[in-house]
C-alpha positions as CSV (number, residue, x, y, z in Angstrom):
1,M,157.8,20.2,98.1
2,E,154.5,19.3,96.4
3,K,153.4,16.9,99.2
4,R,154.2,19.5,101.8
5,L,152.2,22.1,99.9
6,L,149.3,19.8,99.6
7,K,149.4,19.1,103.3
8,K,149.3,22.8,104.1
9,I,146.4,23.3,101.7
10,E,144.4,20.5,103.3
11,V,145.1,21.8,106.9
12,L,144.1,25.3,105.9
13,R,141.0,24.1,104.0
14,K,139.8,22.3,107.1
15,K,140.5,25.3,109.3
16,L,138.7,27.6,106.9
17,Y,135.7,25.2,106.9
18,R,135.5,25.2,110.7
19,Y,135.6,29.0,110.9
20,A,133.2,29.5,108.0
21,T,130.6,27.3,109.6
22,T,130.7,29.0,112.9
23,R,131.1,32.7,111.8
24,S,129.9,35.0,109.1
25,L,131.5,34.5,105.7
26,V,132.6,38.2,105.8
27,D,134.3,37.8,109.2
28,A,137.8,39.2,109.0
29,R,139.4,35.8,110.0
30,V,137.3,33.8,107.5
31,V,138.4,36.2,104.7
32,E,142.0,36.1,105.8
33,L,142.0,32.3,105.8
34,S,140.3,32.2,102.4
35,Q,143.0,34.5,101.0
36,E,145.7,32.3,102.4
37,L,144.2,29.3,100.9
38,D,143.9,31.0,97.5
39,Y,147.5,31.9,97.7
40,L,148.5,28.3,98.4
41,L,146.3,27.0,95.7
42,N,147.8,29.4,93.2
43,Q,151.3,28.2,94.3
44,Y,150.3,24.6,93.8
45,Q,148.8,25.4,90.4
46,R,152.0,27.2,89.2
47,L,154.1,24.3,90.5
48,N,152.0,21.8,88.7
49,K,152.0,23.8,85.5
50,Y,155.8,23.9,85.4
51,T,156.1,20.3,86.2
52,Q,153.8,19.4,83.3
53,L,155.6,21.7,80.9
54,S,159.0,20.1,81.8
55,F,157.9,16.8,80.3
56,W,157.7,18.4,76.8
């Protein structure tokens, strides 16, 4: 699960970078991709938090 999520994050990060360097940062698609990336990063952070807590 974690590796798959990291792969999605990396793919989306690259896609966002391509869009952001060729369009305005307030372009609807750039904002949408940024929000998607935020969502995935938050998921990863929550997953990592629970994984760390399970060791205690």
